[in-house]
N, C-alpha and C positions, 0 to 999 in steps of 0.2 A: 756842049756844052743843047740840048734838047730844046724847042718849042720855043718851052717856055720857060729860057736861063736856067733851073734851078743846075740842070749836071742832070737830073737822074730820069731815069730812065725806068718806066712799065714793063716788067716780064712777067708774061700769059705764063702760069703756073698750073697750065689745066681745071682753074674754078676749089672746087672741095675736095677735088680726085689730087691735087696737090699738095694739096696743107692735109692731106691723109694719111699718103707719103712720107712727107715733113714730120709727121710724131710718130708712125711706125719708125724710121730711123731712129730719130731722136732716146724710141727708146731698145731698141738692140745695142743703139750703140752706145749709152747709156749702160743695156743689163753688159755686155762684151766688157768695160771696161769695170761692172765692180768683180763676175765672175771670173776675171781676169788676175785684177788686187787678191782675191781671196788662190786662188789654184799658183799664183805664185810663192814663189820658196820666199821666208820672211830673210830677216836679216842673217852673215854668217852668222854672228849670236848664239843663233837660237839654239836649245838643243832639240835636236830631232834621235830621235830611236823607235822602232819600230817587230814588230813580235808574231808569231804566227808558230801556232800547236798543233798538231797529227799524230792517226799513235800514238797517243801516251806521255807527251812532250811534253816535258813544261819548259817550257823558257821565260827569262830573267833579266830585263837588258838595266843598265843606269845609266846616264851622260847628264853627267851637269845639274841641270834642273829641267830635264827628262827623264821617263822612266815607262816602260813597261810590262808584265807579268801577262803572260798564255799557260793556261793549263787544258788539256780536253784525254778522254778515253780513244779508245783504240776505233770508233766511229764519226766523235765529234770533229769539228772543227771550232779552233779559235782563232780572230789575230786581233792585235791592237795595237795604239800605236800613240807617242808620248812625243809634242811638238813642245817643248816648253809645260811640259804640265806630264799627267799619267793615266793612261790606261791601260786594263787587266779586262782580261775574256778565260772566261774555261768554261767546254763543252765534252754536254757528252748525251750518251744516247742518240743521236744526229745530231748533237742540236750546232746549229752554226751561229758565232757566236763573236760581236764587232762593241772595243773596248776603243771609245775615245780623249783624250785628254787634254786638250792644245788656251798655251797661254794660261796656266797656270792653274786649271778645271781637271776636274779624278770624271774617265767616265768607267764607270763596271757594268760591265756586262757577263750575266751568267745564265747559259743556261743549262735542261738536264728536254727540253724540247723547244723545236720548232726554232726562230731564230732573234734571241733580243740581241735589236742597238742600244749602246749611251752612247751623246755626248758629252762634257763636259769642259765649259769653253768660256774663259776671263775669271778672273783673281777668283779665287774661292767659289768655283759652282763644284757640282757636286751634281751626275748623269745615277742613277742606277734599276739597271733594270733586269728580275730575273725572274726568269722563266719551268717550271715542274714540270716530269713528265702526266701529271693529273690535264694536259692540255690538252688539245688536235697537233699531232706532230706539224707540222704546217701554222703552226702559230705562228705570230709576229709581232713584238715587244715595241716601244720605239722610247726613251727618252732622250731631251736634249737642256739641258737648262746651262745660262748665260751668267756673267758677273755677279756671285757671292749668290746664287738661285742652284732653289735645289729640285730637284723631281725624279720620283723615282714610279716603277710598276713592280708587284710582288703580284707571282696568276696564283699562286696560293694562297693568297688572301682577297684573291678580287679588289687587291689594293692599290690606285694612283694617285699620288702626294704631287703638290705646286706648291713650292711656296719660296716666296720673292716674287723681281718685277720682271726675270724671266724664266719660264718653266716650259718646259707641255713635256709630257704625260698619256702616249694611248698606250693599251691594249685590244688586236685584231678580232680576240678567240672574241673577247665580252663586249667591245664595241665601249669600252670605259676611254676616258679620257680626264684632261681639264691642259684647263691652260692659263697661267701667269702673264699680269704684264702689270706700268704703272697704276693701272685704274683697277685692276682690281683677279681676282682669278674666277673661271670659268673650271664649270666641272658637268661633266652630257652620260651619261649616260646610253 
């Protein structure tokens, strides 16, 4: 028992510095927990496939609910993954394409230049990124669609499209992009 009979003791944590450290620790621990849950493999029943293509190779893999396909020419490199979804990547003329489909989503990445990236996650989500040779060779375009949403970048038309409640599309060469949320859509140029 303490002097006041409550059984509680006051401990000096260093004032505001102690509170700041606790807040930082809580944020770091939360981020680690979320990151771990996203990076660890899912249930054993989840079908997972990955494809890689270079030097003109065409690769297709299908297992259960997952599939992937990659196509490249002599100078392109394509990588795709299906984690209970479908990933597709096509790379030509030095492009590096990445397509990922997970949890029922579809990611389609096509490039004749630059780095197109597409991630479709969740039931009926579709992300599609297309970079054509007219853009600078070092260009980057990214689409992300979640849970029934759609995202698309097409560099040949300058088009960026975000539909649904969780989508992002961005073309680094032009700076154009869009974001769709449950609160509406925002387009930036």
